[in-house]
N, C-alpha and C positions, 0 to 999 in steps of 0.2 A: 514595557515599551518606554517608560520614562527614562530608564537607564540608557537606552539606545541614544536618545538625544543628549542626555547628560554627559555621556562619556565619548562623544564625538563619532557616533555611528558604528560602534562595535556591538554586535549581537552576542548576547550570552544568555543561554537558557538556564533558569533557576533549576536546581537539582530536584525540587519537589514538583515540577511541572513536566508532564509527559511530553515526549517529542511531537506527537501528532497534534496535541493541543497547542503547543507553542507554534507549530507551522500554521495551524488554522488562525491563530491570532495575528501572525505576520501577514497572512493573506487578507484578513479583515481590516487591519490598519493600513494596508496598501503601502508598505514601506518600499524603498527603492529596490528594484529588481536585482541590481548588482549585489546589494547587501544580503538579500535572501539567498541568492545563488552562492555567495561566499559561505554563508552559514551551512547550506546543504552540502557543499563540497567538504567543509571542515568536519561535518558529522558523518561523512562517508556515503552520502546519497550519490547514486550514479544517474546520468542522463542518457546512458546507452540503452537503446531498445533492442531486445532480442529479436532476431529475424524469425518470421513465421516459417513453419515447415512447408516444403513445396508439395508434399503428399496431401491430397485432399482430406483424407480421413484424419491424419495427424493434425492438420490445420484446424479441423472442426473440434477435435479433442482439446487442442491448445486453447482455442477461443472459449470452449465450454468451461474450462477451469480458470481461465483468465477473467472472463466476464460471465459468471453463472446466471446473472439476472437478465441477460440480454434476450433470451428466448424462454418462454414458459416451459416448453417441452424439454429443453436442455436442463433447466433448473429442476424439473421433476425427476429426470433421469439421474442427475447428480444426487438428489436427496435419496433416491432408491439405492444407488450404489453405496453411499455412505451408510445408510441404514443397514444394508446387507453386511457390510464389513463390521459394523459395530455389533450387530446381532451374532455374527459368526464368532467373534472373539469373546463376546459376553457369555455365549452358551458353552464355549470350550472351558471356561473357568480358569484361564491363565492369568 
């Protein structure tokens, strides 16, 4: 963060710092939102949100995978589904 002020407001992530940690630090230090947005654009982050499906079942599936912790029942279903897939491929021996 010192380098940000030292070099006139240019954000540069050190190569040994993971991207998510660097973004968390930017939020913690509450830097100018324009500088953070410029950094995100330079790193390839998008601000576009994908439209939700209009079909009710597909919308629920989408939300289940997007926010698995939102409902306890959906979270348990997701764990069961993942466990089934892992078990299936583990028993096959591939």
